[in-house]
C-alpha positions in Angstrom: 0.1 -0.2 0.2 2.8 2.0 0.5 4.7 1.9 -2.6 1.0 2.8 -4.2 0.1 6.1 -1.8 4.2 7.1 -2.9 3.5 6.4 -6.4 0.0 8.9 -6.1 2.1 11.2 -4.2 4.5 11.6 -7.4 1.2 11.4 -9.8 -0.3 14.3 -7.9 2.5 16.8 -8.2 0.9 18.4 -11.4 -2.4 19.3 -8.7 0.3 20.3 -6.4 1.7 22.6 -8.9 -1.4 24.1 -10.5 -1.3 28.0 -8.7 2.5 27.8 -9.9 2.0 26.3 -13.2 -1.0 28.9 -13.9 1.3 31.9 -12.8 3.8 31.2 -14.7 2.5 30.2 -17.9 -0.8 32.3 -18.3 0.1 36.0 -19.6 -0.9 39.0 -17.2 -2.7 41.5 -19.2 0.5 43.5 -20.3 1.7 40.2 -21.8 -1.7 39.0 -23.7 -0.5 39.0 -27.0 2.9 37.6 -27.0 1.9 34.0 -25.3 -1.2 31.8 -26.8 -3.1 31.3 -23.2 -5.9 29.2 -24.4 -3.2 26.8 -25.9 -1.6 26.8 -22.4 -4.6 26.6 -20.5 -5.8 23.5 -22.8 -2.7 21.6 -22.5 -3.1 22.1 -18.7 -6.9 20.9 -18.7 -5.8 18.1 -20.7 -2.7 16.7 -18.3 -5.2 17.4 -15.7 -7.8 15.1 -17.3 -5.3 12.4 -17.9 -3.6 12.5 -14.4 -7.1 12.1 -12.6 -8.3 9.6 -14.5 -4.9 7.6 -14.0 -5.2 7.9 -10.7 -8.9 6.7 -10.1 -8.5 3.9 -12.3 -5.2 2.9 -10.4 -7.1 3.4 -7.1 -10.1 1.2 -8.2 -8.2 -1.4 -9.7 -6.3 -1.6 -6.3 -9.5 -1.9 -4.7 -10.9 -4.2 -6.3 -7.9 -7.0 -6.3 -7.7 -5.9 -2.5 -11.6 -7.1 -2.2 -11.3 -10.2 -3.9 -8.3 -11.2 -1.6 -10.4 -10.1 1.3 -13.2 -12.3 -0.4 -11.0 -14.9 -0.5 -9.3 -14.9 3.0 -13.0 -14.8 4.7 -14.0 -17.9 2.6 -10.8 -20.0 4.1 -11.5 -18.6 7.4 -14.9 -19.9 7.3 -13.3 -23.0 6.9 -10.6 -22.5 9.2 -12.0 -21.0 12.2 -8.9 -21.3 14.5 -6.2 -20.6 12.0 -4.8 -17.1 13.9 -2.3 -16.7 10.9 -5.3 -16.6 8.6 -7.1 -14.2 10.5 -4.1 -11.8 11.1 -3.6 -11.7 7.2 -7.5 -11.3 6.8 -7.1 -8.0 9.3 -4.1 -6.3 7.4 -6.2 -6.7 4.0 -9.1 -5.5 5.2 -6.9 -2.7 6.5 -5.5 -2.1 3.4 -8.8 -2.0 1.6 -10.1 0.6 3.7 -6.9 2.5 3.1 -7.3 2.5 -0.5 -10.9 3.4 0.0 -9.9 6.5 2.2 -7.5 7.3 -0.2 -10.6 7.6 -3.2 -12.1 10.3 -1.1 -8.7 11.8 -0.9 -8.5 11.9 -4.8 -12.2 13.4 -5.1 -10.5 16.6 -2.5 -7.6 16.8 -4.8 -9.2 16.9 -7.9 -12.3 19.2 -6.8 -9.1 22.0 -5.7 -7.5 21.6 -8.4 -10.9 22.5 -10.8 -11.8 25.3 -8.7 -8.4 26.4 -9.1 -8.5 26.2 -12.8 -11.9 27.8 -13.0 -11.0 30.7 -11.2 -8.3 31.5 -13.9 -10.3 30.8 -16.9 -10.7 34.6 -17.1 -7.1 34.8 -18.3 -7.4 31.3 -20.2 
């Protein structure tokens, strides 16, 4: 899980730097004729869409895989009630599943923030 979390952190760099990116690439009123702001905004929008879609797909795939593992472990646990190692593994996978589900909520917050920032800059785009 920690590898996935680190991977998502790196992939969220575009969201973390969006204000800086917009401030440095979109011209102020005095430079409007020198830079194509609409193209810059379009590229940033596409990059954000791709990043958000990719991250969501990764998180949902991890949730699906972990859910399958949890289901299989539950079935095994029903057959072997006294197996403490199996119970420990089940608890570990259930915790990982909850963490991944909460990561989906984090993703939603990050995405909302980025879209709000981008919409704030639309006047300059």
